[in-house]
C-alpha positions as CSV (number, residue, x, y, z in Angstrom):
1,M,-5.4,-18.0,2.8
2,N,-8.8,-18.1,4.8
3,G,-12.1,-18.6,3.2
4,E,-12.2,-15.0,1.8
5,G,-8.8,-15.4,-0.3
6,I,-7.4,-17.3,-2.9
7,L,-3.5,-17.7,-3.6
8,R,-2.6,-19.1,-7.0
9,I,1.1,-20.1,-6.5
10,P,2.9,-23.2,-5.6
11,V,3.0,-23.7,-1.6
12,L,6.9,-23.5,-1.6
13,F,6.8,-20.1,-3.3
14,R,4.4,-18.9,-0.9
15,A,6.5,-19.8,1.9
16,F,9.5,-18.1,0.4
17,F,7.5,-15.0,-0.5
18,M,6.0,-14.9,3.1
19,L,9.7,-15.1,4.4
20,L,10.6,-12.1,2.0
21,C,7.7,-10.2,3.5
22,L,9.0,-10.7,7.0
23,A,12.4,-9.8,5.8
24,V,11.1,-6.6,4.3
25,A,8.7,-5.7,7.0
26,L,10.6,-6.6,10.0
27,P,14.4,-5.7,9.6
28,G,16.1,-5.1,13.0
29,E,13.6,-2.9,14.7
30,G,10.4,-5.0,13.4
31,L,7.3,-2.9,12.8
32,A,8.9,0.2,14.2
33,Q,10.3,0.5,10.6
34,G,7.0,1.2,9.0
35,F,4.2,-0.3,7.2
36,A,5.5,-3.2,5.1
37,G,9.1,-1.9,5.7
38,L,8.5,1.3,3.5
39,G,10.3,3.3,6.2
40,T,13.4,1.3,6.2
41,T,16.7,2.8,4.6
42,V,17.5,1.4,1.1
43,Q,21.0,1.3,-0.6
44,G,21.6,0.9,-4.4
45,F,17.9,1.9,-5.5
46,A,17.0,5.1,-7.1
47,L,15.2,8.0,-5.3
48,P,12.6,10.4,-6.4
49,R,13.9,14.0,-7.0
50,P,12.1,17.1,-7.5
51,G,12.2,18.8,-10.9
52,V,12.0,15.6,-12.8
53,A,9.3,15.7,-15.2
54,L,6.9,12.8,-15.6
55,R,6.7,11.6,-19.2
56,F,3.7,9.7,-20.8
57,P,3.1,7.0,-22.1
58,G,6.5,5.8,-20.7
59,D,5.9,6.5,-17.2
60,H,2.8,4.2,-17.3
61,G,5.4,1.3,-17.3
62,A,7.4,-0.2,-14.5
63,H,10.5,1.5,-12.9
64,P,12.6,-1.5,-12.0
65,D,15.4,0.9,-10.3
66,Y,12.8,1.9,-7.5
67,R,12.2,-0.5,-4.9
68,I,8.4,-0.3,-4.7
69,E,5.8,0.5,-7.2
70,W,1.8,0.0,-7.7
71,W,-0.8,0.4,-10.0
72,Y,-4.2,0.7,-8.3
73,V,-7.8,1.1,-9.2
74,T,-10.9,1.6,-7.0
75,A,-14.4,2.0,-8.2
76,N,-17.8,3.1,-6.7
77,L,-20.4,1.1,-8.3
78,K,-24.2,1.0,-8.5
79,G,-25.8,-2.1,-9.4
80,S,-28.7,-3.1,-11.5
81,D,-30.3,-4.2,-8.3
82,G,-30.2,-0.8,-6.9
83,K,-27.3,-1.8,-4.4
84,D,-24.0,0.0,-3.8
85,Y,-20.8,-2.0,-4.4
86,G,-17.0,-1.3,-4.5
87,A,-14.2,-2.7,-6.5
88,Q,-10.5,-2.8,-5.9
89,W,-7.5,-4.0,-8.2
90,T,-3.9,-3.5,-7.2
91,L,-0.6,-4.6,-8.8
92,F,2.5,-4.3,-6.5
93,R,6.0,-4.7,-7.8
94,S,8.8,-5.2,-5.1
95,A,12.4,-5.4,-6.2
96,L,15.0,-7.4,-4.3
97,A,17.5,-5.4,-6.2
98,P,17.5,-2.5,-8.6
99,G,17.3,-3.1,-12.4
100,E,15.7,-6.0,-14.5
101,K,17.0,-9.4,-15.8
102,S,15.4,-12.0,-17.8
103,G,14.0,-15.4,-16.7
104,W,14.4,-16.6,-13.0
105,M,17.2,-14.0,-12.4
106,S,14.8,-11.2,-12.3
107,P,15.1,-9.5,-9.0
108,Q,11.3,-8.3,-9.4
109,I,8.5,-9.9,-7.3
110,W,4.8,-9.2,-7.9
111,M,1.8,-9.3,-6.0
112,G,-1.9,-8.6,-6.7
113,H,-4.8,-7.8,-4.5
114,A,-8.4,-7.7,-5.6
115,A,-11.6,-7.1,-3.6
116,L,-15.4,-6.7,-4.2
117,T,-17.4,-5.0,-1.4
118,S,-21.0,-4.9,-0.8
119,Q,-22.9,-3.9,2.5
120,S,-22.8,-7.5,3.5
121,H,-19.8,-9.0,2.1
122,H,-16.2,-8.0,1.6
123,L,-14.5,-10.6,-0.8
124,V,-10.7,-10.6,-1.0
125,A,-8.2,-12.1,-3.1
126,E,-4.3,-12.2,-3.2
127,T,-1.9,-13.5,-5.9
128,L,1.8,-13.5,-6.0
129,A,4.1,-14.2,-9.2
130,R,7.8,-13.8,-10.2
131,G,8.8,-11.1,-12.8
132,G,11.1,-12.1,-15.7
133,I,9.2,-15.4,-16.6
134,G,5.9,-14.0,-17.9
135,E,3.8,-14.6,-14.8
136,A,3.4,-10.8,-14.2
137,G,4.5,-7.4,-15.7
138,V,3.7,-4.3,-17.3
139,T,4.0,-3.2,-21.0
140,V,3.5,0.3,-22.2
141,N,2.4,0.0,-26.0
142,P,-0.4,-1.3,-25.9
143,F,-0.6,-0.9,-22.1
144,S,-1.2,-4.0,-20.1
145,A,-0.5,-4.6,-16.4
146,W,-1.1,-8.3,-15.3
147,I,-0.4,-10.9,-12.8
148,N,-1.5,-14.7,-13.6
149,D,-5.0,-14.2,-14.9
150,W,-5.8,-10.8,-13.6
151,S,-5.1,-7.9,-16.1
152,M,-5.8,-4.1,-16.6
153,S,-5.4,-3.5,-20.5
154,G,-5.8,-0.4,-22.6
155,K,-4.1,2.3,-24.6
156,A,-2.6,5.7,-24.2
157,D,-4.5,8.4,-26.2
158,E,-2.6,11.3,-27.9
159,K,-2.2,13.3,-24.6
160,G,-0.7,10.0,-23.0
161,V,-3.7,9.2,-20.8
162,L,-4.8,5.8,-20.4
163,S,-8.3,5.1,-21.8
164,G,-10.4,2.2,-23.0
165,L,-9.2,0.1,-20.0
166,T,-10.5,-3.2,-19.1
167,L,-10.2,-4.6,-15.7
168,K,-10.3,-8.2,-14.6
169,A,-9.8,-10.3,-11.5
170,K,-11.4,-13.1,-9.5
171,G,-11.2,-14.7,-6.4
172,K,-12.9,-17.4,-4.3
173,G,-16.7,-16.3,-4.6
174,F,-16.4,-13.3,-6.9
175,S,-15.1,-11.7,-9.9
176,Y,-15.3,-8.8,-11.9
177,D,-15.0,-7.6,-15.5
178,L,-15.0,-4.0,-15.8
179,A,-14.5,-1.4,-18.8
180,L,-13.3,2.1,-17.8
181,D,-13.4,5.0,-20.1
182,V,-11.6,8.3,-19.5
183,D,-13.6,11.4,-18.7
184,G,-11.1,14.0,-17.9
185,P,-7.2,14.6,-17.6
186,L,-4.7,12.9,-15.7
187,V,-3.5,14.5,-12.6
188,E,0.1,14.7,-11.4
189,Q,0.1,14.7,-7.6
190,G,2.2,17.0,-5.4
191,D,4.8,19.2,-7.3
192,H,4.3,18.0,-11.0
193,G,4.3,14.5,-9.7
194,Y,6.8,14.6,-6.9
195,S,4.6,13.8,-3.8
196,I,6.3,14.6,-0.6
197,K,5.5,12.1,2.2
198,S,7.2,13.5,5.4
199,A,8.8,16.6,7.0
200,S,12.3,14.9,6.5
201,G,11.7,14.8,2.7
202,Q,10.7,11.2,1.9
203,A,8.8,11.2,-1.3
204,S,7.3,9.2,-4.4
205,Y,6.5,9.8,-8.0
206,Y,2.6,9.9,-7.8
207,Y,-0.1,10.6,-10.6
208,S,-3.8,9.7,-10.9
209,E,-6.4,9.4,-13.5
210,P,-9.4,10.2,-11.3
211,F,-12.1,11.0,-14.0
212,L,-13.1,7.3,-15.1
213,T,-16.2,6.0,-15.8
214,V,-17.2,2.4,-15.3
215,K,-19.4,-0.3,-16.8
216,G,-19.6,-4.0,-16.4
217,T,-20.3,-7.0,-14.6
218,I,-19.4,-8.0,-11.0
219,Q,-20.1,-11.9,-10.0
220,L,-21.1,-12.6,-6.4
221,P,-22.0,-15.8,-4.8
222,S,-25.5,-14.9,-5.4
223,G,-25.0,-14.3,-9.1
224,P,-24.0,-11.7,-11.8
225,V,-24.9,-8.1,-11.3
226,A,-24.6,-5.3,-14.0
227,V,-23.0,-2.2,-12.6
228,T,-22.2,1.4,-13.5
229,G,-20.1,3.8,-11.7
230,K,-16.9,5.9,-11.2
231,A,-13.2,4.9,-10.9
232,W,-9.9,6.4,-9.8
233,L,-6.4,5.0,-10.9
234,D,-3.2,5.8,-9.1
235,H,0.2,4.8,-10.0
236,E,3.1,5.4,-7.7
237,W,6.8,4.5,-7.2
238,S,9.5,5.2,-4.9
239,S,12.2,3.4,-2.9
240,Q,11.8,4.8,0.9
241,P,8.3,6.6,0.6
242,L,8.0,6.9,4.3
243,A,10.1,8.3,7.4
244,T,11.5,5.5,9.8
245,D,9.0,6.8,12.5
246,Q,6.0,6.4,10.3
247,K,3.7,3.6,10.8
248,G,1.1,3.8,8.1
249,W,-1.3,5.9,6.4
250,D,-5.1,7.2,5.9
251,W,-5.8,7.7,2.4
252,F,-9.0,9.1,0.8
253,S,-10.0,9.6,-2.8
254,L,-13.3,11.5,-3.2
255,H,-15.7,11.9,-5.9
256,F,-18.0,15.0,-5.5
257,A,-21.6,15.0,-6.7
258,D,-20.7,18.3,-9.0
259,G,-17.8,16.5,-10.7
260,G,-14.7,17.6,-8.6
261,K,-12.3,15.3,-6.8
262,L,-10.1,15.2,-3.7
263,M,-7.3,13.3,-2.9
264,G,-5.9,13.3,0.6
265,F,-3.7,11.4,3.1
266,R,-2.2,11.6,6.5
267,L,1.0,9.6,7.3
268,R,1.1,8.9,11.0
269,G,4.4,9.1,12.8
270,A,5.9,9.3,16.2
271,S,6.9,12.9,15.7
272,G,3.5,14.0,14.4
273,D,1.3,13.5,11.4
274,F,2.1,14.6,7.9
275,T,-0.7,15.5,5.4
276,S,-1.0,16.3,1.9
277,A,-4.0,16.9,-0.5
278,T,-5.1,17.7,-4.0
279,W,-8.0,19.8,-4.9
280,I,-9.3,18.8,-8.4
281,S,-12.1,20.8,-10.1
282,A,-14.8,19.4,-12.2
283,D,-12.8,20.6,-15.2
284,G,-9.7,18.9,-14.1
285,K,-7.5,21.9,-12.7
286,A,-5.5,20.6,-9.8
287,E,-4.2,22.4,-6.9
288,A,-1.8,21.0,-4.4
289,L,-2.1,21.6,-0.8
290,G,0.7,21.1,1.6
291,N,1.1,19.7,4.9
292,G,-1.3,21.0,7.4
293,A,-4.0,22.1,5.0
294,L,-6.1,19.0,5.2
295,R,-7.3,18.3,8.8
296,L,-8.6,14.7,9.6
297,T,-10.8,13.9,12.6
298,V,-11.9,10.5,13.8
299,L,-15.4,10.6,14.5
300,E,-16.1,6.8,15.5
301,R,-13.8,3.8,15.8
302,G,-14.8,0.1,15.9
303,R,-13.4,-3.4,16.1
304,V,-12.4,-4.8,12.8
305,A,-10.3,-8.1,12.6
306,G,-9.6,-7.7,16.5
307,R,-8.3,-4.3,15.8
308,D,-9.5,-0.8,16.9
309,I,-10.0,0.8,13.5
310,P,-11.4,4.4,12.6
311,L,-14.7,4.0,11.0
312,R,-16.1,7.5,10.5
313,W,-14.0,10.5,9.6
314,R,-14.5,14.3,9.3
315,L,-12.2,15.8,6.6
316,D,-11.8,19.8,6.6
317,L,-10.1,22.0,4.1
318,P,-10.8,25.5,5.8
319,E,-9.2,27.3,2.8
320,K,-11.8,25.6,0.3
321,H,-14.6,26.0,2.9
322,F,-14.9,22.2,2.7
323,S,-15.9,20.0,5.5
324,V,-17.6,16.4,5.0
325,E,-18.1,13.4,7.1
326,T,-17.6,9.9,5.7
327,T,-19.3,6.6,6.4
328,P,-18.1,3.2,5.0
329,L,-20.2,1.1,3.0
330,N,-19.2,-1.9,5.0
331,S,-17.3,-1.5,8.2
332,Q,-15.7,-4.8,8.0
333,S,-13.7,-4.1,4.7
334,W,-10.5,-5.7,6.0
335,M,-8.1,-7.0,3.5
336,A,-6.8,-10.2,5.0
337,V,-3.8,-10.5,2.8
338,S,0.0,-10.9,3.6
339,V,0.2,-7.5,5.1
340,P,-3.3,-6.8,6.0
341,Y,-5.1,-3.3,6.0
342,W,-8.4,-1.8,5.5
343,E,-9.7,-0.8,2.3
344,G,-13.3,0.0,1.2
345,P,-15.8,2.2,-0.5
346,I,-17.3,5.0,1.5
347,R,-20.0,7.9,1.1
348,F,-19.7,11.5,2.6
349,S,-21.9,14.4,3.0
350,G,-21.6,17.9,4.5
351,T,-20.5,21.1,2.2
352,T,-20.7,18.6,-0.8
353,S,-21.8,14.9,-1.1
354,G,-20.5,12.0,-3.0
355,V,-18.6,8.7,-2.8
356,G,-15.0,7.4,-2.7
357,Y,-12.5,5.2,-1.2
358,L,-10.5,4.9,2.1
359,E,-7.4,3.0,2.5
360,M,-6.0,2.7,6.3
361,T,-2.5,0.9,6.8
362,G,-0.5,0.1,9.8
363,Y,-3.3,-0.5,12.4
């Protein structure tokens, strides 16, 4: 890793995993198959189907019959020093074959990403582990998601919502220890958790907990800072979530000043873009908005890690009379990891104002 990252696995296993990433990401037609190989055809793995009800707390756990899965938290933070910060924590599960086995026979490989962002720093870490031998995994009761010494732990309340979460990670030059409390309902994205990703029908199961409050401590090279803020948790699983011509996505999670929320994404493909959004009122009522409802316009581009990356956006939802423009806290929020992407906190203003997160892949 470079100076911004840390990788806590043996060198030989790192080499094996990098070869695996290349095998997944570059089958036959190379990167034309989509970001991290998510547009490749799969055999033997389960596929999401409409009309299947999500069940909690069980669905907070892992789904080893599906090829790819992630648990993902972003937090917009205000420090006791008056500065803005962002924290990211992601646990990925990738399967070489469907199902689970014990010990070294497990086909499940795990990867974690963590980042801490300020106006002047974007500190990144990546860690890898094997499933089946205790290095990484997810349990439901009590809930715990971990990889090596990173963890997200808590419990499910009487409605199945994860609450009382603690979030921990560390990398070169940074760490964080955050407490997340739930302040609203769980939101099933798309059609009761069935989230369509393309006109040809690729999909995932996807839910969010967007009503999380945060307090805790972040550790920077300059020292510790007490923080408070808002967080958003996503959990998503699938086996082929992208169409073969889709190269990547632009994904937004927004916290409105009045307590409302918005999730929206655009998947970029050779045959055109596919969009989806969920409008979430302050009381937690969610409304799914299909392809074309959300309009995304790039207002400014810039150079990031040698790439041409969108930096400022306008988001329009005409049927909600919603129009905002976004600005990154740190335009250089590049995740210099095995499969790199842009991820960082943003601010927005327009018909409403607030803070959120933006993820851009495939650039």
